[in-house]
C-alpha positions in Angstrom: 0.0 0.0 0.0 1.1 3.5 -0.7 2.0 5.0 2.7 2.8 8.5 3.7 6.5 8.7 4.6 5.9 10.4 8.0 3.3 7.7 8.9 5.2 4.5 8.1 5.7 3.6 11.8 1.9 3.5 12.2 2.0 0.5 9.8 5.2 -1.2 10.8 5.5 -0.8 14.6 4.7 -3.9 16.7 2.8 -4.4 20.0 5.0 -5.6 22.8 4.2 -6.1 26.5 5.7 -3.9 29.2 6.9 -6.5 31.7 8.5 -4.3 34.3 8.3 -0.7 35.5 10.1 0.7 38.6 10.7 4.1 40.0 14.4 5.0 40.0 14.3 8.2 42.2 13.8 8.5 45.9 10.2 8.9 47.1 11.2 12.2 48.6 12.1 13.6 45.2 9.1 15.4 43.5 10.2 14.2 40.1 9.9 10.7 38.6 12.2 8.6 36.4 11.1 5.1 35.4 13.0 2.1 34.4 10.8 0.3 31.8 11.3 -3.2 30.3 9.6 -4.3 27.1 9.4 -7.9 26.1 10.5 -8.2 22.4 10.6 -12.0 22.2 7.6 -12.1 19.9 8.3 -8.8 18.1 10.3 -10.0 15.1 12.7 -8.0 13.0 11.1 -4.6 13.7 12.5 -4.8 17.3 15.9 -6.5 16.8 18.4 -4.2 18.4 22.0 -3.5 19.0 23.3 -2.3 22.4 22.3 1.4 22.9 20.1 1.7 19.8 17.0 3.9 19.9 13.6 2.6 20.9 10.8 4.4 19.1 7.5 4.4 21.0 4.2 5.3 19.5 2.4 7.3 22.2 -1.3 7.4 23.0 -3.1 10.6 24.0 -4.8 10.7 27.4 -8.4 9.7 27.4 -9.3 13.0 29.1 -7.8 15.0 26.2 -9.5 12.8 23.6 -12.9 13.2 25.3 -12.5 17.0 25.7 -11.6 17.4 22.0 -14.5 15.1 20.9 -16.9 17.0 23.1 -15.8 20.4 21.8 -16.0 19.4 18.1 -19.0 17.1 18.5 -17.3 14.0 17.2 -18.8 10.6 18.0 -15.9 8.6 19.4 -17.5 5.2 18.8 -18.2 5.6 15.1 -15.9 4.1 12.4 -14.6 5.6 9.2 -12.2 4.8 6.3 -9.9 7.4 4.7 -10.3 7.6 1.0 -8.7 9.8 -1.6 -10.8 12.7 -2.9 -12.2 11.9 -6.4 -9.6 12.5 -9.1 -6.7 12.6 -6.6 -6.3 8.8 -6.2 -2.8 8.9 -7.8 -1.6 11.4 -5.2 -3.2 9.6 -2.2 -0.9 8.1 0.4 -2.4 6.4 3.6 -1.9 8.7 6.6 -2.7 5.9 9.1 -4.4 2.5 9.1 -8.1 2.7 8.4 -11.0 1.8 8.8 -10.6 2.8 12.5 -12.8 4.3 15.2 -12.8 8.1 15.8 -11.5 7.2 19.3 -8.4 5.4 17.9 -7.8 8.1 15.3 -7.7 10.9 18.0 -5.8 8.7 20.5 -3.0 7.4 18.3 -2.7 9.4 15.1 -3.5 13.1 16.0 -1.2 15.4 17.9 -3.9 17.1 20.0 -1.7 18.0 23.1 1.4 19.4 21.5 1.5 23.2 20.7 0.3 23.7 17.1 2.4 25.7 14.6 1.3 29.2 13.5 0.3 27.8 10.1 -2.1 25.4 11.8 -3.6 28.2 13.9 -4.3 30.0 10.6 -6.1 26.9 9.2 -8.1 26.6 12.5 -9.2 30.2 12.3 -11.2 29.5 9.2 -13.5 27.2 11.3 -14.1 29.7 14.2 -17.7 30.9 14.2 -17.1 33.7 16.7 -15.5 36.7 14.9 -13.4 37.6 18.0 -12.1 34.0 18.2 -11.3 34.1 14.5 -9.5 37.4 14.9 -7.5 36.1 17.9 -6.3 33.0 16.0 -5.4 35.0 12.9 -3.4 37.4 15.1 -1.5 34.5 16.8 -0.8 33.1 13.4 0.6 36.4 12.0 4.2 37.6 11.8 3.2 40.5 14.1 1.8 38.1 16.6 5.0 36.0 17.0 5.7 37.2 20.6 2.1 36.6 21.6 2.1 33.1 20.0 5.3 32.3 22.0 3.7 33.5 25.3 0.1 32.2 24.8 0.7 28.9 22.9 4.3 27.7 23.3 5.2 28.9 26.8 1.6 28.2 28.1 1.9 24.7 26.5 -1.5 24.9 24.7 -2.4 22.1 22.4 -5.2 22.0 19.8 -7.4 20.3 22.4 -7.0 23.3 24.7 -7.6 25.8 21.9 -10.9 24.2 20.8 -12.2 23.4 24.3 -11.0 26.5 26.2 -9.5 29.4 24.1 -11.8 29.2 21.1 -14.8 27.0 21.8 -16.6 28.4 18.7 -14.5 26.3 16.3 -16.7 23.8 14.4 -15.2 21.4 11.8 -16.0 18.0 10.2 -13.7 15.1 11.2 -12.0 14.9 7.7 -11.1 18.6 7.9 -9.7 18.1 11.4 -7.5 15.2 10.3 -6.1 17.4 7.5 -5.4 20.3 9.8 -4.1 18.5 12.9 -0.5 17.3 12.7 0.2 13.5 13.2 1.3 12.2 16.6 5.0 11.4 16.2 7.0 8.6 17.8 9.1 9.4 20.9 12.7 8.1 20.9 14.5 6.7 24.0 18.1 5.6 23.9 18.0 1.9 24.9 19.6 1.3 28.3 20.3 -2.4 27.8 22.9 -4.6 26.1 21.4 -6.8 23.3 24.0 -9.5 24.2 22.9 -9.6 27.9 19.2 -9.0 27.3 18.4 -10.3 23.8 14.7 -10.7 24.5 14.0 -7.4 26.2 14.6 -3.7 25.7 15.2 -1.4 28.7 14.3 2.3 28.6 15.0 5.1 31.1 12.1 7.5 31.1 11.8 10.9 32.8 8.1 11.6 33.5 7.2 15.1 32.2 4.6 16.8 34.4 4.5 20.6 34.9 2.0 23.2 36.1 0.8 25.5 33.5 0.4 29.3 34.0 -3.3 28.9 34.6 -2.7 26.2 37.3 -3.8 23.3 35.2 -1.5 20.3 34.7 0.6 19.7 31.6 1.7 16.1 31.1 4.1 14.8 28.5 2.1 12.5 26.3 4.5 9.5 26.0 6.1 9.5 29.4 2.7 9.6 31.2 1.3 7.0 28.8 4.1 4.7 30.0 3.8 5.8 33.6 0.1 4.8 33.5 0.7 1.5 31.7 -0.3 -1.6 33.5 2.0 -4.6 33.8 1.8 -6.6 30.5 0.0 -3.8 28.9 1.1 -3.5 25.2 3.1 -0.6 23.8 3.6 -0.1 20.0 7.4 0.0 19.3 10.2 -0.2 16.7 13.9 0.2 16.8 16.1 2.8 15.1 19.9 2.7 14.8 21.9 5.0 17.1 25.4 6.3 16.8 26.5 4.6 20.0 28.8 1.8 19.0 31.6 0.4 21.2 35.1 0.3 19.7 35.8 -2.9 17.6 39.0 -3.2 19.6 37.8 -4.0 23.1 41.1 -2.9 24.6 40.4 0.7 23.8 39.2 2.8 26.8 35.9 4.6 26.8 34.8 7.8 28.5 31.1 8.1 29.1 29.4 11.4 30.0 25.7 10.9 30.8 24.0 13.0 33.5 20.3 12.4 34.4 18.6 10.1 31.9 21.7 10.5 29.7 23.0 7.5 31.8 20.7 5.2 29.6 23.2 4.3 26.8 26.1 4.2 29.3 24.3 1.5 31.3 23.9 -0.4 28.1 27.6 0.0 27.2 28.7 -1.0 30.7 26.5 -4.2 30.6 28.2 -5.1 27.3 31.8 -4.3 28.5 31.0 -6.3 31.7 29.9 -9.3 29.6 33.1 -9.0 27.4 35.3 -8.9 30.5 33.6 -11.5 32.8 31.9 -13.9 30.4 34.1 -13.7 27.3 37.2 -13.2 29.4 38.5 -10.5 27.0 41.0 -7.9 27.9 38.7 -4.9 28.1 40.0 -1.3 28.2 39.2 1.1 31.0 35.7 2.5 31.4 35.4 6.0 32.9 32.0 7.4 33.7 30.8 11.0 34.4 27.4 11.2 35.9 25.5 14.1 37.4 22.2 14.8 39.1 20.8 17.0 41.9 21.6 15.0 45.1 23.0 11.6 45.9 20.0 10.5 47.9 17.4 11.9 45.6 18.0 11.2 41.9 21.2 9.2 41.6 19.5 6.7 39.3 20.9 3.1 38.9 23.4 3.8 41.7 23.2 0.2 42.9 24.1 -1.1 39.5 26.9 1.4 38.9 28.4 0.6 42.3 28.4 -3.1 41.4 30.0 -2.4 38.0 32.7 -0.5 40.0 33.1 -3.4 42.5 33.5 -6.0 39.8 36.2 -3.9 38.1 34.2 -3.1 34.9 33.7 0.6 35.8 37.3 1.8 36.3 36.4 5.3 37.6 33.1 7.0 38.4 33.1 10.8 38.6 29.9 12.2 40.3 28.6 15.7 40.0 25.8 16.5 42.5 24.7 20.0 41.5 22.8 20.8 44.7 25.0 19.3 47.4 27.1 22.5 47.8 26.7 26.2 47.3 28.2 26.4 43.8 26.6 24.2 41.2 28.9 21.4 40.0 28.2 19.7 36.7 29.9 17.0 34.6 31.9 19.4 32.5 33.5 20.8 35.6 34.7 17.4 36.6 36.0 16.7 33.1 38.1 19.9 33.3 39.3 18.9 36.7 40.6 15.6 35.3 42.1 17.2 32.2 45.5 15.6 32.3 44.1 12.0 32.7 41.5 12.7 30.0 44.1 13.8 27.6 46.2 10.7 28.2 43.2 8.5 27.6 42.3 10.4 24.4 45.7 10.9 22.8 47.9 8.1 24.1 45.3 5.3 24.4 42.9 6.3 21.6 39.8 6.5 23.9 36.3 6.8 22.6 34.0 9.4 24.1 30.2 9.1 24.4 28.0 11.9 25.5 24.2 11.7 26.1 21.8 14.3 27.6 20.6 17.8 27.0 21.9 20.1 24.2 23.4 22.7 26.6 25.3 20.0 28.6 26.6 18.6 25.3 27.9 22.0 24.2 29.6 22.6 27.6 31.3 19.2 27.4 32.5 19.8 23.9 34.0 23.2 25.1 35.7 21.4 28.0 37.2 18.8 25.7 38.5 21.4 23.3 40.1 23.3 26.2 41.8 20.0 27.3 43.1 19.3 23.8 44.3 22.9 23.5 46.1 23.0 26.8 47.6 19.5 27.0 48.0 18.9 23.3 49.7 22.4 22.8 47.3 23.3 20.0 45.5 26.5 19.0 41.8 26.7 19.6 41.2 26.1 15.9 43.4 23.0 15.8 41.8 21.7 19.0 38.4 22.0 17.3 39.7 20.2 14.3 41.1 17.4 16.5 37.7 16.9 18.2 35.9 17.1 14.8 38.3 14.5 13.5 37.5 12.2 16.5 33.8 12.7 15.7 34.2 11.7 12.0 36.1 8.6 13.1 33.3 7.6 15.5 35.5 8.3 18.5 33.4 11.2 19.8 29.7 10.5 19.7 26.9 12.7 21.1 23.1 12.1 21.3 21.5 15.2 22.6 18.0 16.4 23.1 16.4 19.9 23.6 
């Protein structure tokens, strides 16, 4: 069947059961990070993975959002429909998602009703507003002049299409087929796999930070995918597929590795450590040193996987663990500060021993770590800042400096 490129996962992802979920943070910490295990034994090729690949999860919108939207637009959630091409456009038609399906399934799985719409989508919505004030407000938010207001009232306020049609502009009326055309598709969320495929060939582990914030108006904003996983019952099925990642251990196991993964950035490092531990203890290979930089707020709050990391250290797989607890002292200490502190050792590992460096976490942290590494190369390699940058770029193009970062 001719399938729309951005929708191919709707057709190819497979349903796999979630066999384990456990909280990784202390009960005293207000945040939540879950360790999730997905059984892939029946999943086939779509979920075959290599250590530290990416797991794609197709999220499902909350029932409350789906019902609010259906109520506002007068959609019957229990009715079924099939998507067909408009007459004369059959040759251009590509399937957006599997149909026939119920309106409930369409709004739950295939429409991004909770994410903030783009300005172009607000302009399209405006055409369906019956109240002239509503129409004018949407047109203003969609205009070039309304950019600042759009940022404040839609992006910063975390307003999705469901909030717009049920709260901001309840006069919007549109038929289902028009809504499907206007509303963007619900996209997969990617998590760097936190397990080794050698050690866990039949299950995929993911490390999931649960996104829950208060909006300016006092209502709750919840991340669609993380909360869908948080509410998942044991053996409940989740629709998944695997995507290659750039994290690959050195072919030469004797090469050292430096891992920088604060917060949930620890996920691929846990996978790499499982793999290196297996190479060392089970395959009796001569494995190079493994150095980890991990950071979080406080040792007793959100030092996730601390028990596992301590046992990797005990068994000799984890050569050195450098920990940055940003809230345990007056001045904030982050992983890049510890990296700078160990500049001389780091340079030896990189230049003398050909170490591989893996970085995972937020974009800002990734940039700070790259700056710290360039300074180390500049200082200890006696290079100009331009040459230090070239040296690091060269490591990246040879697969020796790998970053997976998110905004």
